[in-house]
Each structure stands twice: as C-alpha cells, then as structure tokens.
C-alpha positions as MATLAB code, in Angstrom:
seq = 'MNPDPKREALAFLRKESLDLFNRLHSISEDVEFVNQVHDFYPNIPILPNLRCGAWYTDPAIATDCPAYFKSTDGHFSNWSFNLRRPNLHLLPLVAAGNGTGIILVDSTRTGKRIPDALSKTVPIWCAVVNRAVLQLFPDKTGWDTNLYTPPGAVSSQEHDQIEQRLDAWAVALANSSYDLPNLRLPLRPMWITPASSSFPVHTRTFVPILCLSASKQVQDGVERRSSGFTYIQGSGDDHELWGMGLTPDMFWTHRGAILNASRAQLPTLVASIVAAQSVVHVGRPATPIEKIHGRVLVCANSDLPSGWDPNIGYVVVGAGPLSQLGGTTLPILRIETWEGKKGQIQFLQDVLPRSTDFIRSLLLAGRRVCVSCDTGTDMSVGIALVALQKFFDDSGDVVERVENVNKHSIRIRLEWIITSRPEANPSRTTLKRVNEFLLSSSAFRAPSSKPFPAQTSS';
ca = [
       0.000    0.000    0.000;
       1.335    3.425   -0.976;
       1.795    5.840    1.943;
      -0.745    8.661    2.246;
       1.216   11.953    1.791;
      -1.370   13.945    3.749;
      -1.296   11.535    6.665;
       2.498   11.531    6.658;
       2.557   15.334    6.663;
       0.155   15.469    9.618;
       2.240   12.898   11.502;
       5.366   14.973   10.884;
       3.640   18.154   12.118;
       2.495   16.391   15.262;
       6.015   15.110   15.948;
       7.404   18.617   15.420;
       4.789   20.129   17.740;
       5.653   17.768   20.602;
       9.416   18.250   20.290;
      10.844   19.590   23.562;
      13.535   21.657   21.830;
      11.018   23.343   19.527;
       8.618   24.048   22.369;
      11.104   25.697   24.718;
      12.724   27.825   22.023;
       9.284   28.913   20.780;
       8.416   29.985   24.323;
      11.675   31.928   24.509;
      10.817   33.777   21.303;
       7.403   34.721   22.692;
       8.988   35.875   25.963;
      10.866   38.530   23.992;
       7.536   40.001   22.864;
       6.111   39.891   26.402;
       9.180   41.736   27.687;
       8.767   44.311   24.926;
       5.213   45.003   26.123;
       6.403   45.207   29.728;
       9.058   47.752   28.710;
       6.336   49.863   27.053;
       4.212   49.769   30.230;
       6.882   49.663   32.975;
       4.545   50.891   35.705;
       1.716   48.433   35.083;
       1.873   45.139   37.025;
       2.286   42.116   34.755;
       1.067   38.678   35.779;
       0.427   35.287   34.181;
      -2.936   33.754   33.550;
      -2.379   30.257   34.895;
      -1.394   27.807   33.771;
      -0.109   28.587   30.305;
       0.802   32.221   30.953;
       3.424   31.277   33.551;
       5.744   30.015   30.775;
       5.858   33.462   29.195;
       6.104   35.686   32.281;
       9.502   36.209   33.875;
       9.116   35.844   37.676;
      11.698   38.634   38.031;
       9.209   41.164   36.614;
       5.886   39.463   37.385;
       3.657   40.457   40.275;
       3.089   37.569   42.697;
      -0.655   37.537   42.165;
      -1.449   35.056   39.381;
      -4.848   35.016   37.714;
      -6.957   32.033   36.774;
      -9.329   32.868   33.921;
     -10.350   29.601   32.275;
     -10.848   29.430   28.530;
     -13.738   27.018   29.065;
     -15.716   29.829   30.744;
     -15.500   31.646   27.400;
     -16.181   28.746   25.052;
     -19.148   29.175   22.730;
     -22.459   28.469   24.541;
     -20.533   27.728   27.735;
     -20.034   31.357   28.773;
     -19.901   31.812   32.505;
     -18.936   34.009   35.415;
     -17.981   31.216   37.767;
     -18.239   32.085   41.466;
     -15.769   29.261   42.198;
     -13.024   31.206   40.422;
     -14.074   34.883   40.647;
     -10.506   36.304   40.576;
     -11.574   39.007   43.012;
      -8.142   38.841   44.657;
      -6.967   40.859   41.638;
      -9.175   43.860   42.402;
      -6.935   45.454   45.085;
      -4.037   45.221   42.621;
      -6.186   46.516   39.762;
      -7.419   49.483   41.788;
      -3.978   50.410   43.162;
      -1.602   52.886   41.585;
      -4.220   55.409   40.480;
      -5.994   52.862   38.290;
      -3.047   51.830   36.138;
      -4.574   48.349   35.709;
      -2.753   45.101   34.997;
      -1.250   43.140   32.103;
      -2.549   39.550   31.848;
      -0.285   37.169   29.905;
      -1.642   34.084   28.146;
      -1.288   32.250   24.845;
      -3.237   30.048   22.467;
      -2.551   27.277   20.000;
      -3.144   27.187   16.258;
      -6.408   28.483   14.846;
      -6.823   31.550   17.078;
      -5.140   34.888   17.544;
      -6.360   35.337   21.129;
      -7.302   32.596   23.626;
     -10.925   32.447   24.756;
      -9.733   33.266   28.290;
      -8.637   36.715   27.082;
     -11.195   37.339   24.327;
     -14.304   36.340   26.307;
     -13.705   35.168   29.906;
     -11.878   38.368   30.918;
     -14.395   40.669   29.145;
     -17.216   38.823   30.949;
     -15.339   39.313   34.241;
     -14.886   43.043   33.650;
     -18.534   43.637   32.711;
     -19.922   41.518   35.569;
     -17.675   43.146   38.184;
     -18.620   46.604   36.875;
     -22.344   45.817   37.060;
     -22.080   44.232   40.520;
     -20.131   47.237   41.833;
     -22.837   49.549   40.491;
     -25.510   47.492   42.274;
     -23.632   47.766   45.569;
     -22.656   51.425   45.105;
     -25.533   52.918   43.053;
     -24.502   56.575   43.499;
     -21.961   56.316   40.654;
     -22.603   58.447   37.559;
     -21.505   57.642   34.025;
     -20.371   54.184   35.135;
     -19.573   52.048   32.095;
     -21.130   48.569   32.298;
     -20.796   47.687   28.608;
     -19.326   44.427   27.375;
     -16.169   44.868   25.284;
     -14.853   42.025   23.117;
     -12.069   42.067   20.508;
     -13.285   42.676   16.945;
     -12.491   39.787   14.649;
     -12.188   37.317   17.520;
     -15.795   37.449   18.768;
     -18.733   37.753   16.372;
     -21.490   40.298   16.970;
     -23.963   37.436   17.440;
     -21.848   35.799   20.139;
     -21.240   39.184   21.774;
     -25.000   39.790   21.999;
     -25.667   36.325   23.430;
     -23.080   36.880   26.156;
     -24.437   40.343   26.935;
     -27.905   38.946   27.642;
     -26.501   36.888   30.539;
     -24.437   39.567   32.269;
     -27.108   40.983   34.587;
     -27.936   37.596   36.115;
     -24.250   36.910   36.788;
     -23.847   40.387   38.304;
     -26.793   39.834   40.659;
     -25.286   36.505   41.784;
     -21.931   38.185   42.465;
     -23.486   41.123   44.313;
     -25.532   38.713   46.480;
     -22.572   36.443   47.259;
     -20.468   36.567   50.417;
     -17.536   38.071   48.507;
     -16.531   41.634   49.389;
     -16.363   43.918   46.353;
     -14.377   47.153   46.700;
     -15.848   50.482   45.702;
     -13.816   50.876   42.525;
     -13.010   54.448   41.508;
     -13.148   53.624   37.791;
     -14.786   50.783   35.832;
     -12.714   47.948   34.357;
     -12.212   47.640   30.618;
     -10.335   44.949   28.666;
      -7.908   45.820   25.868;
      -5.894   43.434   23.684;
      -2.307   43.134   22.528;
      -0.918   40.452   20.199;
       2.288   40.119   18.136;
       0.176   41.324   15.196;
      -0.710   44.606   16.938;
       0.504   47.635   14.975;
       0.474   49.786   18.126;
      -0.122   49.389   21.843;
      -3.284   50.780   23.521;
      -3.112   54.171   25.212;
      -4.837   54.622   28.569;
      -7.350   57.519   28.648;
      -7.755   57.548   32.470;
     -11.533   57.090   32.206;
     -11.330   53.385   33.065;
      -8.945   50.814   34.546;
      -7.300   48.927   31.657;
      -7.065   45.147   31.812;
      -4.442   44.595   29.126;
      -4.901   41.112   27.695;
      -1.576   40.061   26.189;
      -1.630   37.043   23.860;
       2.045   36.128   23.668;
       2.253   33.809   20.643;
       2.339   34.728   16.988;
      -0.492   33.266   14.917;
       1.041   31.066   12.202;
      -0.439   28.813    9.536;
      -0.889   25.210   10.728;
       0.489   26.355   14.111;
       4.133   25.760   13.102;
       6.732   27.831   11.294;
      10.395   27.030   10.618;
      13.076   29.369   11.954;
      16.513   29.920   10.411;
      18.029   29.557   13.889;
      17.391   25.814   13.828;
      14.013   25.186   15.446;
      10.400   25.034   14.379;
       8.219   27.709   15.980;
       5.122   26.240   17.678;
       2.257   28.619   18.381;
       1.094   28.455   22.005;
       3.897   26.120   23.050;
       3.257   26.575   26.770;
      -0.167   24.935   26.575;
      -0.665   21.434   28.049;
       2.948   21.025   29.152;
       2.155   17.598   30.650;
       2.135   16.249   27.094;
       5.611   17.418   26.108;
       7.514   18.824   29.105;
       8.965   15.631   30.674;
       7.905   16.956   34.085;
       9.362   20.426   33.513;
       7.311   23.272   34.988;
       7.401   27.035   34.349;
       9.237   27.605   37.653;
      11.947   25.116   36.655;
      12.194   26.655   33.191;
      12.756   30.144   34.541;
      15.242   28.966   37.187;
      17.368   27.122   34.597;
      16.452   29.107   31.494;
      20.038   29.880   30.410;
      21.216   26.264   30.564;
      18.042   24.993   28.886;
      18.235   27.360   25.914;
      21.967   26.813   25.470;
      21.624   23.011   25.353;
      21.644   21.244   22.007;
      18.651   19.260   20.823;
      20.460   16.020   21.755;
      21.519   17.293   25.202;
      18.184   18.830   26.181;
      16.189   15.722   27.288;
      18.985   14.622   29.638;
      19.325   18.131   31.066;
      15.584   18.487   31.657;
      15.414   15.042   33.302;
      18.190   16.060   35.712;
      16.452   19.359   36.536;
      13.151   17.599   37.242;
      14.861   14.941   39.391;
      16.710   17.588   41.427;
      13.551   19.629   41.929;
      11.723   16.611   43.364;
      14.381   16.400   46.083;
      14.639   20.115   46.896;
      11.256   21.682   47.477;
      10.618   25.155   48.877;
       7.103   25.055   50.281;
       4.652   27.862   50.887;
       2.796   28.357   54.161;
      -0.602   26.760   54.628;
      -3.522   29.131   54.007;
      -5.663   29.993   57.044;
      -9.339   30.583   56.254;
      -9.778   34.136   57.536;
     -13.587   34.080   57.909;
     -13.285   31.393   60.614;
     -10.359   33.113   62.343;
      -7.795   30.715   60.870;
      -9.112   27.672   62.755;
      -8.847   25.598   59.540;
      -5.918   25.828   57.106;
      -5.406   24.317   53.634;
      -2.213   23.391   51.775;
      -0.620   20.881   49.404;
       1.122   17.804   50.820;
       4.420   19.091   49.440;
       3.980   22.265   51.492;
       3.541   20.518   54.851;
       5.980   21.987   57.365;
       9.216   20.380   58.424;
       8.672   21.884   61.873;
       5.298   20.915   63.321;
       3.089   23.453   65.111;
       1.990   21.986   68.480;
      -1.309   23.862   68.263;
      -2.316   22.280   64.944;
      -3.608   18.836   64.026;
      -3.234   17.532   60.491;
      -5.462   15.733   58.000;
      -3.277   14.510   55.131;
      -4.773   12.703   52.126;
      -3.177   11.677   48.861;
      -2.408    9.015   46.305;
       0.514    6.780   47.256;
       2.152    6.129   50.631;
       2.363    9.199   52.860;
       5.695    8.278   54.371;
       7.054   11.817   54.603;
       5.155   12.454   57.831;
       7.331   11.173   60.584;
       8.979   12.342   63.762;
       5.986   13.887   65.515;
       3.465   12.859   68.156;
       0.964   15.496   67.070;
      -2.507   14.335   66.017;
      -2.277   13.431   62.339;
      -4.844   11.554   60.276;
      -3.198   10.085   57.166;
      -5.356    8.590   54.432;
      -3.946    7.050   51.273;
      -6.462    7.615   48.494;
      -7.339    5.801   45.314;
      -7.709    7.478   41.947;
     -10.610    7.344   39.482;
     -14.103    6.092   40.328;
     -12.866    4.023   43.279;
     -11.369    7.185   44.717;
     -14.681    9.033   44.393;
     -16.468    6.298   46.346;
     -13.709    6.257   48.936;
     -13.872   10.053   49.311;
     -17.601    9.895   50.102;
     -17.716    6.734   52.202;
     -14.382    6.819   53.994;
     -12.342   10.029   53.675;
     -15.084   12.498   54.572;
     -16.521   10.528   57.550;
     -13.098    9.849   59.092;
     -11.694   13.323   58.519;
     -14.873   14.998   59.778;
     -14.851   13.061   63.082;
     -11.134   13.780   63.472;
     -11.537   17.511   62.778;
     -14.473   17.796   65.172;
     -12.451   16.367   68.054;
      -9.571   18.746   67.348;
     -11.762   21.843   67.085;
     -13.601   21.042   70.316;
     -10.211   20.556   71.998;
      -9.226   24.075   70.953;
      -6.748   23.111   68.229;
      -6.488   24.449   64.718;
      -6.592   21.969   61.821;
      -4.505   21.874   58.637;
      -5.976   19.862   55.735;
      -3.723   18.890   52.840;
      -3.917   16.871   49.635;
      -1.649   16.275   46.647;
      -2.600   19.558   44.926;
      -3.859   21.705   47.781;
      -6.769   22.744   45.565;
      -9.203   19.813   45.371;
      -9.750   17.123   48.022;
      -8.298   19.228   50.832;
     -10.719   22.006   49.888;
     -13.618   19.519   49.887;
     -12.710   18.267   53.363;
     -12.284   21.817   54.671;
     -15.639   22.759   53.119;
     -17.397   19.941   54.981;
     -15.728   21.024   58.233;
     -16.789   24.642   57.750;
     -20.365   23.605   57.044;
     -20.675   21.189   59.962;
     -18.783   23.054   62.686;
     -18.897   26.797   61.948;
     -21.974   29.024   62.076;
     -22.749   31.827   59.636;
     -20.565   34.212   61.652;
     -17.564   31.886   61.383;
     -17.596   30.741   65.015;
     -17.107   27.121   66.128;
     -20.268   25.242   67.124;
     -20.882   21.573   67.938;
     -23.198   21.218   64.960;
     -24.761   23.482   62.337;
     -28.493   22.838   62.103;
     -29.364   24.570   58.826;
     -27.487   22.949   55.947;
     -28.441   23.629   52.337;
     -26.794   24.292   48.992;
     -26.743   28.028   49.658;
     -24.924   27.662   52.984;
     -22.435   25.250   51.387;
     -21.778   27.725   48.566;
     -21.223   30.564   51.029;
     -18.617   28.540   52.921;
     -16.854   27.624   49.700;
     -16.658   31.357   49.001;
     -15.011   31.826   52.409;
     -12.297   29.372   51.374;
     -11.790   30.900   47.922;
     -11.538   34.400   49.395;
      -8.534   33.296   51.473;
      -7.118   30.800   48.947;
      -7.953   31.959   45.394;
      -6.231   28.942   43.828;
      -8.734   26.617   45.529;
     -10.440   24.842   42.647;
     -12.352   21.731   43.742;
     -13.571   19.603   40.865;
     -17.262   19.153   40.151;
     -16.911   15.553   41.303;
     -15.467   16.599   44.657;
     -18.230   19.174   45.175;
     -20.869   16.604   44.233;
     -19.501   14.195   46.856;
     -19.475   17.028   49.421;
     -23.137   17.813   48.696;
     -24.057   14.135   48.924;
     -22.259   13.813   52.255;
     -23.876   16.918   53.761;
     -27.367   16.726   52.276;
     -28.163   12.998   52.032;
     -28.839   10.372   54.675;
     -26.002    8.194   55.948;
     -27.727    5.156   54.416;
     -27.066    6.612   50.965;
     -23.331    6.515   51.569;
     -23.129    3.087   53.213;
     -19.523    1.823   53.284;
     -18.364   -0.408   50.475;
     -17.692   -4.091   51.197;
     -14.208   -3.641   49.696;
     -11.495   -2.450   52.107;
     -10.094    1.017   51.630;
      -6.315    1.718   51.663;
      -4.559    1.622   54.994;
      -4.599    4.821   57.027;
      -3.101    5.871   60.307;
      -3.502    8.576   62.895;
      -1.054    9.704   65.521;
];
C-alpha cells in the first residue's frame, strides 16, 4: 500500500509540535515580545494567567498575584462568570496605583489569535464586576457597564448572546459573600498580540485590563526558523504532554542552561532538573481561612511543614504512601487515596466521615486543623468545606453542629475558602460528593464491602 502523503505530513507536524527543543525555544521567542510590552508599560503590574501564561512571564518582573481565567468559561455556549473562580483577589491590585490596571499574559494554539480566556472570559469578568459594583454602590454616575470584546475574535452574534446573561451573573456576584471594593473607575479589557501595529493608550476614564496574547499566529500552528528550530504557536499549553515533568518555575530557574543546550543534550538536562527539583522543594505556608479566624488551614502535601506546630492537628490525604510524615506525636490523620471512580467512592464513604470526626475532636479541643492533599486545591478544599459547614456558624464561630445545611450555605462557605485561597479549585466531582455527604442520609453513603487503603492517625 502506498503511503498517504497527507497523513504523513500530519504525523510529521504532530512530531514537530511535541518536540521539547522546539517548544522551549518557541516559548523563549514569545517571551521577547512579552518583555517588549512590559518595557512599554513599565509601571503596570504584569502577571500570568495560569497555567499557560506562567511560561511566558519572567518571575523577576511578574507580580506575585497570578490570575486564573479559564478558557472554558468563554467557550461558545458555555459562557460563565464562575463564582468558584471569581478572581476578586486581583481587584486590590487593579485598583492600586491610580488605576493603572494590569497586564494579563496568556497564549493560544493554532487556529486563534487570542485565547478564549482573554477574548471572552476576561471581558465577561470586567462587565460583571462593573455591574455588581454599580448594584452595591448605586450613586456612581456615568459608570460604564458595557461588554467589550475584541473585533475579529468574537462575532457580533456571540457578543450579543453573552451580553444577555451579564445581569444575572452580576446579581449573583453582588448577592454572594464576597466583598467587592468600591472601585473608583470601571474595568475595561484591551488586547495586545504580536500582530498589533500599536499598543493601547490609557485615557484615564477606566482601569485597563491589558490582555496580552504572547504567541504569533502562524499557519498550521508551526513555522520554521533559520536559527534551527520550528516555531510552535502556544507552546506553553498542556505542558504535561511534552515537558517531561518540567514546569514554568523550573524553566525560569534554569532558562540559560536549557536554551543553550543542544537538541540532543536537552532531554537529559531536563530530566536532571526535574529529578533535582523533586528532592529540593521550597514550600509555601498553609492558608488559614480568615472568615473562621484561621481555625482551619489548607495546603498541598508538598507544602507541609518540616517543623510541626503543636497547636495544629493535620489531616493529610493523597495518592501513594504518605511516608514523609514522621517524627511527631501530634494528632495526624493520614489517608492514602485511590484514583478514578474508586477514589470518588472512597472520598464519600471513607475520607469524609473519618476526617470529619477527626476535625471535630480537634476543634472542640481548641486546636487548629490543617488539611492537605496532593494539589492543595481539590480534596483538601472539599474536606475543609465539609468542616466549615458542619462546625462553623454563619458568623464563622465554632459550634458543635450546624443545624441549617443547604446548597446556599455550602456555597457561602466555599466562598469563604476561595476568598482566602484563590487557587482553591475543587472539581465538580469533589463538590458533588461534598453535597451528597452533607445533604443525604447516611444510608445513601453506606460503606463499600471492599477495604479502603490503609490509614493511620497519631
């Protein structure tokens, strides 16, 4: 059988697009454009839109306040202002400095000039925040609540469909437990791409949210360079598929060595960087939930302290043996979790009941509780959410049991967590299990006949 030239060409393009050397050098080329924009606006804070934007934003110039605007919240017919990721932690930064605004860095793969996160999710965010602020502070005059989307990236029909939903989202935000500041000027998105002939000029009548799409739009998503690599549009996207474990932090720490390595040397170098990083880890402090006076904290397992606080008990869950927790007599509940559907059943029938009983005893004994999981954003947040709903009243004070439990009260407590830990992002599955645990009878979640993984408590 004769080979299919079209299929061979597509296979070659796919191989090129997954090549580590091509990816990292493409990112480096895009970084030059991001730095050019930063030089033009030296007084405006620049920050990545996670996760992709972190590849293109030099930590040396970036503000330590990353954003999380998901492209899926801007996908056609899936438009949303999601109260689980409201990005309200950006508003103090946005409003500071006489309304200079911020620069949001992101990128997109072939087929688009601007990612949906910047062309639709951020414009939705700006319009909804503006409308919610006006509801809370109605004495404002000439307050702009219009929706702005980039011409050529969003059709007029799609723009109109999004606009029809804005008021409902604004009402939900205004009625939430989140605190919205009294902004001096409304927010307004503006867009910059490598194809831009000029950069936007701020008129001082609004706070600019400069949406910077770092990658050049190229045909088929790839373009050969005379310097010896193939440029891949949006190379930073989905780095799990091509990065060999490399993360943006590792890239920026070792950027010089990485870009100076030959194509043949690069895989070995990256493997050594990833292996070294797994041994040396600089953790971040656990996040206390401020609404409940820091009685419950949340973190990732990798951020657990080397020096234990005698006033804190620990609930530690994760896939694989949790052998790193030794050398302490403090109360620690360790639960090894399964993945997939078995893990979902275990979370409902085993993890939540055990952790809830453990947390209750610690809170009533006057201790604080730190809950951790592999990511610090999912299961640990679900466990903390159950604890907040069962043992803290609407004022955030500890009680033996909360009587009124409903979806609204659960949502409010999730907002308490997100306010203190913006990166908290429990999956829909985790939240569904939390609702089942809190709102259904114990008979519904009867333990499975199969044994769960071994767990210990100190």
